[in-house]
C-alpha positions as CSV (number, residue, x, y, z in Angstrom):
1,M,7.2,-88.6,-42.0
2,S,5.8,-92.0,-42.0
3,E,2.3,-92.8,-39.9
4,S,4.5,-94.5,-37.2
5,E,6.7,-91.4,-36.6
6,L,3.5,-89.1,-36.6
7,N,1.7,-91.6,-34.2
8,T,4.9,-91.3,-31.8
9,I,5.0,-87.6,-32.0
10,S,1.4,-87.5,-31.1
11,M,1.5,-89.4,-28.1
12,Q,4.6,-87.4,-27.2
13,N,2.6,-84.2,-27.3
14,L,-0.3,-86.0,-25.5
15,R,1.8,-87.1,-22.5
16,A,3.3,-83.4,-22.6
17,R,-0.3,-81.6,-22.8
18,E,-1.2,-84.2,-19.5
19,A,1.9,-83.1,-17.7
20,A,1.2,-79.4,-18.3
21,Q,-2.5,-79.6,-17.3
22,I,-1.6,-81.5,-13.9
23,A,0.9,-78.6,-13.3
24,L,-1.4,-76.0,-14.0
25,E,-4.2,-77.5,-11.6
26,K,-1.3,-77.3,-8.6
27,L,-1.1,-73.3,-9.2
28,K,-2.9,-71.3,-6.7
29,I,-5.0,-68.4,-7.3
30,Q,-5.0,-65.0,-5.5
31,P,-8.1,-64.5,-4.2
32,T,-10.2,-61.4,-4.4
33,S,-12.8,-59.4,-2.3
34,L,-16.5,-60.8,-2.6
35,L,-19.7,-59.3,-3.3
36,E,-23.1,-59.8,-1.9
37,Y,-26.7,-59.8,-3.2
38,Q,-29.4,-60.6,-1.1
39,S,-32.9,-61.6,-2.8
40,S,-36.0,-62.1,-0.8
41,G,-38.2,-63.4,-3.9
42,R,-39.8,-60.2,-4.9
43,V,-40.5,-60.6,-8.4
44,A,-41.9,-58.0,-10.7
45,V,-43.5,-59.8,-14.0
46,I,-43.5,-56.8,-16.7
47,G,-45.9,-57.6,-19.5
48,G,-49.5,-57.4,-20.8
49,E,-51.9,-59.9,-20.2
50,Q,-49.6,-62.8,-20.4
51,A,-47.9,-61.2,-17.3
52,I,-51.0,-61.5,-15.6
53,E,-51.6,-65.0,-16.8
54,L,-48.1,-66.5,-15.8
55,A,-47.6,-64.6,-12.4
56,P,-49.5,-67.3,-10.4
57,R,-46.8,-69.8,-11.9
58,L,-44.5,-68.0,-9.4
59,N,-45.2,-69.5,-6.2
60,G,-43.3,-70.7,-3.1
61,A,-40.5,-68.6,-2.2
62,L,-41.5,-66.0,-4.6
63,H,-43.8,-63.1,-4.4
64,P,-45.0,-61.9,-7.6
65,Q,-46.2,-58.2,-8.5
66,V,-47.3,-57.5,-12.2
67,V,-46.4,-54.4,-13.9
68,L,-49.2,-54.2,-16.4
69,T,-47.8,-53.0,-19.9
70,G,-51.1,-53.3,-21.9
71,G,-54.5,-55.0,-21.8
72,V,-57.3,-55.2,-19.0
73,E,-56.5,-55.3,-15.5
74,E,-58.0,-58.6,-13.8
75,P,-57.9,-59.8,-10.5
76,G,-54.7,-62.3,-9.1
77,A,-51.5,-61.3,-8.2
78,P,-50.9,-57.8,-7.0
79,L,-50.6,-55.5,-9.8
80,V,-49.6,-51.7,-11.1
81,S,-50.6,-50.8,-14.2
82,V,-48.4,-48.4,-16.3
83,G,-51.3,-46.4,-17.7
84,G,-49.3,-44.9,-20.3
85,R,-46.7,-43.5,-18.0
86,S,-43.0,-44.1,-19.1
87,L,-40.9,-47.1,-17.8
88,A,-37.5,-47.0,-16.7
89,I,-35.5,-49.6,-14.9
90,D,-32.2,-49.8,-12.9
91,G,-30.5,-52.0,-10.0
92,Y,-29.5,-55.6,-10.2
93,L,-30.4,-58.8,-8.2
94,G,-31.9,-58.0,-4.8
95,N,-31.8,-54.1,-5.4
96,F,-34.2,-53.3,-8.4
97,S,-36.2,-49.9,-9.0
98,I,-38.8,-49.9,-11.6
99,H,-40.0,-46.0,-12.3
100,L,-43.1,-45.2,-14.0
101,G,-43.7,-41.8,-14.8
102,E,-41.2,-38.3,-14.8
103,A,-39.5,-37.4,-11.7
104,G,-41.2,-34.6,-10.0
105,K,-44.3,-35.3,-11.6
106,P,-47.6,-36.4,-9.9
107,N,-47.8,-39.5,-11.5
108,R,-44.3,-40.8,-10.6
109,E,-44.5,-44.0,-8.8
110,S,-41.1,-46.3,-8.1
111,I,-41.5,-50.0,-6.9
112,K,-38.7,-51.5,-5.4
113,V,-38.0,-55.6,-6.2
114,D,-35.5,-58.4,-5.9
115,L,-36.1,-59.8,-9.2
116,I,-37.4,-59.3,-12.8
117,W,-39.3,-61.5,-15.2
118,D,-39.7,-59.3,-18.4
119,L,-42.3,-60.8,-20.7
120,S,-42.0,-57.7,-23.3
121,S,-41.6,-58.4,-27.1
122,E,-38.4,-56.3,-26.7
123,P,-36.9,-55.9,-23.2
124,V,-37.3,-52.8,-21.4
125,L,-33.4,-53.0,-20.4
126,D,-32.0,-53.0,-24.0
127,I,-28.5,-53.9,-22.9
128,P,-26.5,-56.8,-24.1
129,M,-25.9,-58.1,-20.8
130,K,-28.8,-58.1,-18.5
131,P,-28.0,-57.5,-14.9
132,P,-28.2,-60.3,-12.5
133,G,-31.9,-61.2,-11.5
134,Y,-32.8,-59.8,-14.6
135,V,-34.9,-62.9,-16.5
136,C,-36.3,-62.2,-20.0
137,S,-38.5,-64.9,-22.1
138,D,-41.1,-65.1,-24.9
139,G,-44.3,-66.7,-23.6
140,S,-43.7,-70.3,-24.8
141,E,-43.8,-73.0,-22.5
142,E,-40.2,-74.1,-22.7
143,H,-39.1,-70.6,-21.9
144,V,-41.8,-70.2,-19.3
145,Q,-40.5,-73.1,-17.4
146,E,-37.0,-72.2,-17.6
147,A,-37.7,-68.6,-16.3
148,V,-39.7,-69.7,-13.4
149,E,-36.8,-72.3,-12.3
150,T,-34.1,-69.9,-12.8
151,L,-36.0,-67.1,-10.6
152,S,-36.9,-69.8,-8.1
153,N,-33.2,-70.6,-7.6
154,L,-32.5,-66.6,-7.3
155,V,-34.0,-66.4,-3.5
156,G,-31.3,-66.1,-0.6
157,V,-27.9,-64.9,-0.3
158,F,-25.3,-64.9,-3.2
159,Q,-21.6,-64.1,-3.6
160,K,-19.8,-63.4,-6.3
161,P,-16.0,-62.1,-7.0
162,K,-15.1,-58.5,-7.5
163,Y,-13.7,-58.8,-11.0
164,F,-11.7,-55.3,-11.5
165,N,-9.4,-53.1,-10.1
166,Y,-9.3,-49.5,-11.0
167,D,-6.7,-46.7,-10.8
168,A,-8.0,-43.2,-11.0
169,S,-4.6,-41.9,-11.0
170,I,-3.5,-43.2,-14.5
171,C,-6.9,-43.2,-16.1
172,A,-7.1,-41.5,-19.3
173,H,-10.7,-40.7,-19.4
174,A,-10.8,-36.9,-18.5
175,R,-8.7,-34.2,-17.4
176,S,-9.7,-30.6,-16.1
177,G,-13.6,-31.4,-17.6
178,I,-12.2,-32.3,-21.0
179,T,-13.2,-36.2,-22.0
180,A,-10.7,-38.1,-23.9
181,C,-10.8,-41.7,-23.6
182,T,-14.2,-43.7,-23.3
183,R,-13.1,-47.2,-24.6
184,C,-13.9,-49.0,-21.4
185,I,-17.8,-47.1,-21.0
186,D,-18.1,-48.0,-25.0
187,A,-17.2,-51.5,-24.8
188,C,-18.9,-52.7,-21.5
189,P,-22.0,-54.5,-22.7
190,A,-23.4,-54.4,-19.1
191,Q,-23.4,-50.8,-18.6
192,A,-21.5,-50.9,-15.5
193,I,-19.3,-48.1,-16.3
194,T,-20.3,-44.4,-16.0
195,S,-18.2,-41.1,-16.5
196,L,-17.8,-39.1,-12.7
197,E,-16.3,-36.1,-15.2
198,E,-12.8,-36.6,-14.1
199,A,-12.6,-40.4,-13.6
200,I,-14.9,-43.5,-14.3
201,E,-17.2,-45.6,-11.4
202,V,-17.7,-49.1,-12.2
203,D,-20.6,-50.5,-10.4
204,P,-19.0,-53.9,-9.0
205,Y,-22.6,-55.2,-8.6
206,L,-23.6,-54.8,-12.3
207,C,-20.1,-55.9,-13.7
208,Q,-20.1,-59.5,-14.7
209,G,-16.7,-60.2,-15.5
210,G,-16.5,-59.7,-19.0
211,G,-13.2,-57.9,-18.7
212,V,-13.5,-56.1,-22.2
213,C,-13.0,-53.1,-20.3
214,T,-9.5,-54.1,-19.2
215,A,-8.4,-55.7,-22.5
216,V,-9.0,-52.1,-24.0
217,C,-7.9,-49.7,-21.2
218,P,-4.7,-48.3,-22.9
219,G,-2.9,-47.7,-19.7
220,G,-4.0,-50.1,-17.5
221,A,-6.1,-48.1,-15.2
222,L,-8.8,-51.0,-15.2
223,T,-7.2,-54.3,-14.4
224,Y,-8.9,-57.7,-14.2
225,A,-9.0,-59.0,-10.7
226,Y,-9.7,-62.5,-10.7
227,P,-7.5,-64.2,-11.8
228,S,-5.3,-61.1,-12.0
229,M,-2.9,-60.5,-14.9
230,Q,0.0,-62.2,-12.6
231,D,-2.0,-65.2,-12.1
232,T,-2.9,-65.6,-15.9
233,L,0.5,-65.3,-17.1
234,D,1.8,-67.6,-14.7
235,Q,-0.8,-70.2,-15.8
236,V,0.3,-69.5,-19.2
237,R,4.1,-69.9,-18.9
238,T,3.7,-72.9,-16.7
239,L,1.5,-74.8,-19.3
240,L,3.9,-74.0,-22.0
241,H,7.1,-74.5,-20.0
242,V,5.8,-78.0,-18.6
243,Y,4.6,-79.1,-22.3
244,K,7.9,-78.2,-23.6
245,E,10.1,-79.8,-21.0
246,S,7.8,-82.7,-21.2
247,G,8.9,-83.2,-25.1
248,G,5.8,-81.5,-26.6
249,E,5.9,-80.2,-29.9
250,H,4.3,-76.8,-31.8
251,P,2.1,-76.0,-28.9
252,V,-1.3,-73.9,-29.8
253,L,-2.5,-72.3,-26.8
254,A,-6.2,-71.9,-27.1
255,F,-8.4,-69.5,-24.6
256,F,-11.7,-70.2,-24.2
257,S,-14.6,-68.9,-21.9
258,E,-15.5,-70.9,-18.8
259,N,-19.0,-70.5,-19.6
260,E,-18.5,-71.8,-23.1
261,L,-17.0,-75.0,-22.4
262,P,-17.3,-77.3,-25.5
263,D,-18.4,-80.9,-25.1
264,E,-16.3,-82.6,-22.7
265,G,-14.3,-79.5,-22.5
266,R,-12.6,-80.1,-25.4
267,I,-11.7,-78.0,-28.5
268,D,-9.2,-78.7,-31.6
269,A,-6.9,-76.9,-34.1
270,G,-5.9,-79.5,-35.8
271,S,-3.7,-80.1,-38.7
272,S,-6.3,-79.1,-40.7
273,G,-6.7,-75.8,-38.7
274,E,-10.2,-76.8,-37.8
275,I,-11.6,-76.3,-34.4
276,T,-13.7,-79.2,-34.4
277,R,-14.7,-81.5,-31.6
278,Q,-11.7,-83.7,-31.6
279,I,-9.2,-81.8,-29.7
280,A,-5.6,-82.1,-31.2
281,D,-2.6,-83.5,-29.5
282,N,-0.4,-80.3,-29.5
283,V,-3.6,-77.9,-28.3
284,L,-3.3,-76.5,-25.0
285,P,-6.7,-75.3,-23.5
286,M,-6.7,-72.7,-21.3
287,V,-9.9,-71.4,-19.2
288,V,-10.3,-68.1,-18.8
289,E,-13.5,-66.3,-17.2
290,E,-14.2,-64.4,-20.5
291,L,-12.2,-64.4,-23.7
292,A,-12.2,-60.4,-23.6
293,S,-10.3,-60.6,-20.0
294,T,-7.2,-61.5,-21.9
295,G,-5.6,-58.8,-24.1
296,L,-2.3,-57.6,-25.7
297,E,-0.3,-58.1,-23.2
298,V,-1.3,-62.0,-22.4
299,W,-1.2,-62.9,-26.1
300,F,2.2,-61.5,-26.5
301,S,3.5,-63.0,-23.6
302,A,2.1,-66.2,-24.2
303,L,3.8,-65.8,-27.9
304,S,7.2,-65.0,-25.9
305,Y,6.8,-67.8,-23.9
306,G,6.6,-70.4,-27.0
307,A,3.4,-70.5,-28.1
308,G,3.3,-71.4,-32.1
309,H,-0.3,-70.1,-32.3
310,V,-2.6,-68.3,-29.8
311,V,-6.0,-69.0,-30.6
312,L,-9.3,-67.4,-29.3
313,V,-12.1,-69.6,-29.4
314,D,-15.7,-67.7,-30.1
315,R,-18.6,-69.8,-29.3
316,G,-20.8,-67.1,-30.4
317,S,-22.4,-65.6,-27.2
318,M,-20.3,-62.5,-26.8
319,A,-21.9,-59.2,-27.3
320,E,-21.4,-57.8,-30.5
321,R,-19.7,-54.7,-29.0
322,V,-17.9,-57.1,-27.1
323,R,-16.7,-58.9,-30.3
324,K,-16.0,-55.9,-32.3
325,A,-13.8,-54.6,-29.4
326,L,-11.6,-57.5,-29.2
327,Q,-11.3,-57.6,-32.8
328,Q,-9.8,-54.3,-33.0
329,Q,-7.3,-55.3,-30.4
330,I,-6.5,-58.3,-32.3
331,A,-6.2,-56.0,-35.3
332,I,-3.5,-54.1,-33.4
333,A,-1.6,-57.3,-32.3
334,Q,-1.6,-58.6,-36.0
335,E,-0.1,-55.2,-37.3
336,I,2.6,-55.5,-34.5
337,L,3.5,-59.1,-35.2
338,Q,3.7,-58.1,-39.2
339,G,6.1,-55.4,-38.0
340,M,8.5,-57.8,-36.4
341,G,8.3,-60.0,-39.2
342,Y,6.2,-62.6,-37.4
343,P,3.1,-64.1,-39.2
344,L,0.1,-61.9,-38.5
345,D,-2.4,-65.4,-37.8
346,A,-0.2,-66.1,-35.0
347,I,-2.9,-64.6,-33.0
348,Q,-6.5,-65.1,-33.9
349,L,-9.9,-65.1,-32.9
350,L,-11.8,-68.2,-34.5
351,P,-15.5,-69.4,-34.4
352,Y,-15.7,-72.8,-32.7
353,S,-16.8,-75.4,-35.2
354,S,-17.1,-73.0,-38.2
355,G,-14.8,-74.6,-40.7
356,E,-12.6,-71.8,-40.8
357,Q,-8.7,-72.4,-40.7
358,H,-6.1,-70.5,-38.8
359,S,-2.7,-70.1,-40.3
360,E,-0.4,-73.1,-41.1
361,I,2.2,-70.9,-40.5
362,S,3.4,-70.6,-36.8
363,M,5.6,-69.0,-35.2
364,P,9.2,-69.8,-35.4
365,V,10.7,-71.4,-32.5
366,I,12.6,-69.1,-30.2
367,E,13.8,-69.1,-27.0
368,A,11.3,-68.9,-24.2
369,A,11.2,-65.8,-22.0
370,A,11.1,-66.0,-18.3
371,F,9.8,-62.7,-17.2
372,S,6.5,-62.6,-14.9
373,A,3.8,-59.9,-14.9
374,A,4.9,-58.4,-11.6
375,G,4.6,-54.8,-13.4
376,G,1.8,-53.2,-14.9
377,K,-0.2,-53.8,-18.1
378,R,1.9,-51.7,-20.4
379,Q,5.5,-52.8,-18.9
380,T,4.5,-56.4,-19.4
381,L,3.5,-56.1,-22.9
382,F,6.7,-54.1,-24.0
383,M,8.7,-56.6,-22.1
384,A,7.1,-59.6,-24.3
385,I,7.2,-57.1,-27.7
386,D,11.0,-56.8,-26.8
387,H,11.6,-60.3,-26.2
388,L,10.1,-61.2,-29.6
389,Y,11.9,-58.3,-31.6
390,A,15.0,-59.4,-30.4
391,Q,15.0,-62.9,-31.8
392,S,13.2,-61.8,-35.3
393,L,15.1,-62.2,-38.3
394,H,13.0,-59.7,-40.6
395,K,11.8,-56.5,-38.4
396,K,11.7,-53.2,-39.2
397,P,12.5,-50.3,-36.5
398,M,9.1,-48.7,-36.6
399,I,5.8,-49.3,-37.8
400,N,2.6,-46.8,-38.2
401,L,-0.6,-48.3,-36.5
402,A,-4.0,-48.0,-37.2
403,A,-5.9,-45.1,-35.1
404,G,-7.0,-46.7,-31.6
405,A,-3.9,-48.2,-31.0
406,P,-2.1,-47.4,-27.5
407,F,0.8,-46.5,-28.7
408,G,2.5,-43.4,-30.4
409,A,4.1,-39.8,-30.9
410,A,3.3,-36.8,-30.3
411,T,4.2,-33.4,-32.3
412,V,4.2,-30.0,-31.4
413,D,3.8,-27.1,-33.6
414,S,6.4,-24.4,-33.2
415,E,4.4,-21.6,-34.8
416,R,1.2,-22.1,-32.4
417,C,2.9,-23.3,-29.4
418,T,2.8,-21.0,-26.4
419,L,4.3,-23.4,-23.8
420,C,1.5,-23.0,-21.3
421,L,2.1,-26.6,-20.6
422,S,-1.5,-27.3,-20.2
423,C,-0.9,-30.6,-22.4
424,V,1.8,-31.7,-19.8
425,S,-0.4,-31.1,-16.6
426,A,-3.4,-33.0,-18.3
427,C,-1.1,-36.1,-19.8
428,P,-2.3,-39.0,-17.6
429,G,0.5,-41.2,-18.7
430,K,3.4,-38.6,-17.6
431,A,4.5,-39.0,-21.7
432,L,4.8,-35.1,-21.7
433,Q,6.6,-33.4,-19.3
434,S,8.1,-29.8,-18.6
435,G,11.5,-28.6,-18.8
436,H,11.1,-27.7,-14.8
437,D,12.8,-24.2,-14.7
438,A,13.0,-24.2,-18.6
439,P,10.3,-23.4,-21.1
440,Q,10.3,-26.8,-22.7
441,I,8.2,-30.0,-23.6
442,H,9.8,-33.3,-23.2
443,F,8.2,-36.4,-24.3
444,I,8.4,-40.0,-23.3
445,E,7.1,-42.1,-26.0
446,S,6.8,-45.7,-24.3
447,N,4.6,-43.5,-22.1
448,C,2.3,-42.1,-24.7
449,L,-1.5,-43.9,-24.5
450,Q,-2.5,-42.1,-27.4
451,C,-5.6,-40.7,-25.4
452,G,-5.9,-37.5,-27.2
453,I,-6.4,-35.4,-23.9
454,C,-3.5,-33.4,-24.9
455,T,-5.0,-32.5,-28.4
456,R,-8.1,-31.5,-26.7
457,T,-6.4,-29.6,-24.0
458,C,-4.3,-27.5,-26.0
459,P,-5.9,-23.9,-26.4
460,E,-3.8,-23.3,-29.4
461,D,-4.5,-26.5,-31.1
462,A,-0.7,-26.7,-31.2
463,I,-0.4,-30.5,-30.5
464,W,-1.2,-34.0,-32.0
465,I,-0.7,-37.8,-32.0
466,S,0.1,-40.4,-34.3
467,P,0.0,-43.9,-33.5
468,R,3.0,-45.7,-34.0
469,L,5.2,-48.4,-32.2
470,L,9.1,-47.8,-31.7
471,F,10.9,-51.7,-31.4
472,D,14.1,-49.8,-30.2
473,R,13.5,-50.1,-26.5
474,E,16.0,-47.2,-25.6
475,A,14.8,-44.8,-28.1
476,R,11.1,-45.5,-26.7
477,S,12.1,-44.8,-23.2
478,T,14.5,-42.2,-23.6
479,T,13.0,-38.7,-22.5
480,R,13.2,-36.5,-25.8
481,L,12.8,-32.7,-26.4
482,L,9.5,-31.8,-28.2
483,Y,9.8,-28.0,-28.3
484,E,11.1,-25.3,-26.5
485,E,11.9,-21.6,-26.4
486,E,14.4,-19.2,-24.7
487,P,13.2,-18.2,-21.4
488,F,11.4,-14.9,-20.9
489,C,13.3,-12.8,-17.9
490,C,11.1,-10.6,-15.7
491,V,11.8,-6.8,-16.3
492,A,12.4,-6.2,-12.6
493,C,14.2,-9.0,-11.4
494,G,15.3,-10.9,-14.1
495,K,14.4,-14.0,-13.3
496,P,13.3,-16.1,-16.0
497,F,9.5,-17.4,-15.7
498,A,8.0,-17.7,-18.6
499,S,8.6,-18.1,-22.8
500,R,8.1,-15.3,-24.8
501,S,5.3,-16.7,-26.8
502,M,3.1,-16.9,-24.0
503,I,3.8,-13.5,-22.9
504,E,3.1,-12.2,-26.3
505,N,0.0,-14.0,-26.3
506,M,-1.1,-12.5,-23.0
507,Q,-0.4,-9.1,-24.1
508,K,-2.4,-9.5,-27.4
509,K,-5.5,-11.0,-25.3
510,L,-5.3,-8.3,-23.0
511,A,-4.7,-5.1,-25.2
512,Q,-8.1,-4.1,-24.8
513,H,-8.6,-5.1,-20.9
514,P,-9.8,-1.9,-19.0
515,M,-7.1,-3.0,-16.0
516,F,-4.1,-2.8,-18.9
517,Q,-4.3,0.6,-20.6
518,S,-1.6,2.5,-18.7
519,R,1.9,1.9,-19.4
520,R,2.8,0.9,-15.6
521,A,-0.1,-2.0,-15.9
522,R,1.0,-3.4,-19.3
523,E,4.4,-3.5,-17.8
524,R,3.4,-5.7,-15.2
525,L,2.6,-8.3,-17.4
526,L,6.3,-8.5,-18.0
527,M,6.9,-9.4,-14.4
528,C,7.1,-12.7,-12.7
529,D,4.6,-13.4,-10.2
530,E,6.3,-11.7,-7.0
531,C,7.3,-8.6,-8.7
532,R,3.9,-8.3,-10.1
533,V,2.3,-8.2,-6.7
534,V,4.8,-5.9,-5.1
535,D,4.1,-3.3,-8.0
536,V,0.3,-3.6,-7.6
537,V,0.6,-2.7,-4.0
538,Q,2.8,0.4,-4.7
539,D,0.7,1.1,-7.7
540,A,-2.2,3.9,-6.1
541,D,-4.3,3.6,-9.2
542,A,-4.0,-0.4,-9.4
543,M,-4.9,-0.1,-5.7
544,G,-8.0,2.2,-6.0
545,A,-9.3,0.3,-9.2
546,D,-9.2,-2.5,-7.0
547,M,-11.1,-1.0,-4.1
548,E,-14.0,0.1,-6.7
549,S,-14.2,-3.1,-8.0
550,R,-15.0,-4.7,-4.6
551,Q,-17.6,-1.9,-3.9
552,H,-19.4,-2.9,-7.1
């Protein structure tokens, strides 16, 4: 292709990108609720003698108090000495608590402040993402001036969006006291997510919108609220649609974080593949709150809308646990792409200005999808995968996935299963279902989150899971029989009420129990609930034993 032809294509792409960006700016984002912080400027300056020296520089609207961790007490700002006591911190801007000593001990002391300036060599709060209002610095003049300026600007009333929505009814964290999925807790760099036994709790004041919790959540119990998934995908679809309608070719959709904008908001994934400071004509920058707020459903939807590549531009500020979680999600995406016969590098996380190159092999040109994200996370993801799979020429009916993937199968061991249905009652995605009046377990693979709560709940260790993806939508969504037995019928009324293996297991476990030593008592184990109650009332020995046990 001649240089003039390349220049013509480049100018065409530039005009198309400009049209796409204008269309993007016209889209409205649905608002979310706001949270409010109130700070009156009470600052705890934590450190040794340097804290005493630097505290007076916090003048004006700030009211410093030194929490002395070492050194000699000197007159100056109000001071509390740690004095060998333990030191712990919790809270956020306007609502910090500093706890000295052990709870319940005479030396216990708690201090309430609005802000914290931590001058310790190792921050007291050793977490990747510190809460708002918590400033760390060393004693260098540059860092001291920066800290003083930051703290001075944190007096007053502040608002921020509530970044997440949570639906406990579909959360795979725990059931019946058994913990299964902890992906969001493990990934959150702000430690804003805690376990409440049966569910999780996200502290909205500690949450800073990192979004990795929503990316790793297998069932969509945690979703990003600002912008919502629907708003994000509307933006992606508009960007790609207008670009192509305006004559643009080979679009590369590049996500980057709002707080990591390159100089002049420009990035590149040019003909060499390098991400540099010169933006290529076919790159469509997409600003998101944080890179980790995007996930499988966003990336695959972008490809189904016509992106040739999806690139996440990492400028290095992500916490390591966030980067690791994001890399795991991208690895899953690449396995799925490969299974569909597409280049696995069509979705990549690349460092900014690193000299690394994305694959020169892009997605083939396909018919762009038109769906929106009106459904949940998994419905949207499956719509995108189904659209891509239908147009692939080199595809497999099924692929095995690495552990941690949110799709897969469940298998029941017929030698162990007693059809107690504990796995059914625990399944958060309703992938496991009962046979209602028949002793059966049914399975819907598209609903399986691979959370493992069924394997942990089963008292007989009779069920296990295996990560995989069925590309056949009908097979994936069809209810299939996983295991069944002939029903056991009540010996009194003839009504089916349990499985034979369950009755045999119950007889075995209660064989030595003192309440089931008589023939009549043992026969009650073979009755349904209604008949069992009637027989107990009519059995004088059983009623007498019951009265005796109550007296004791």
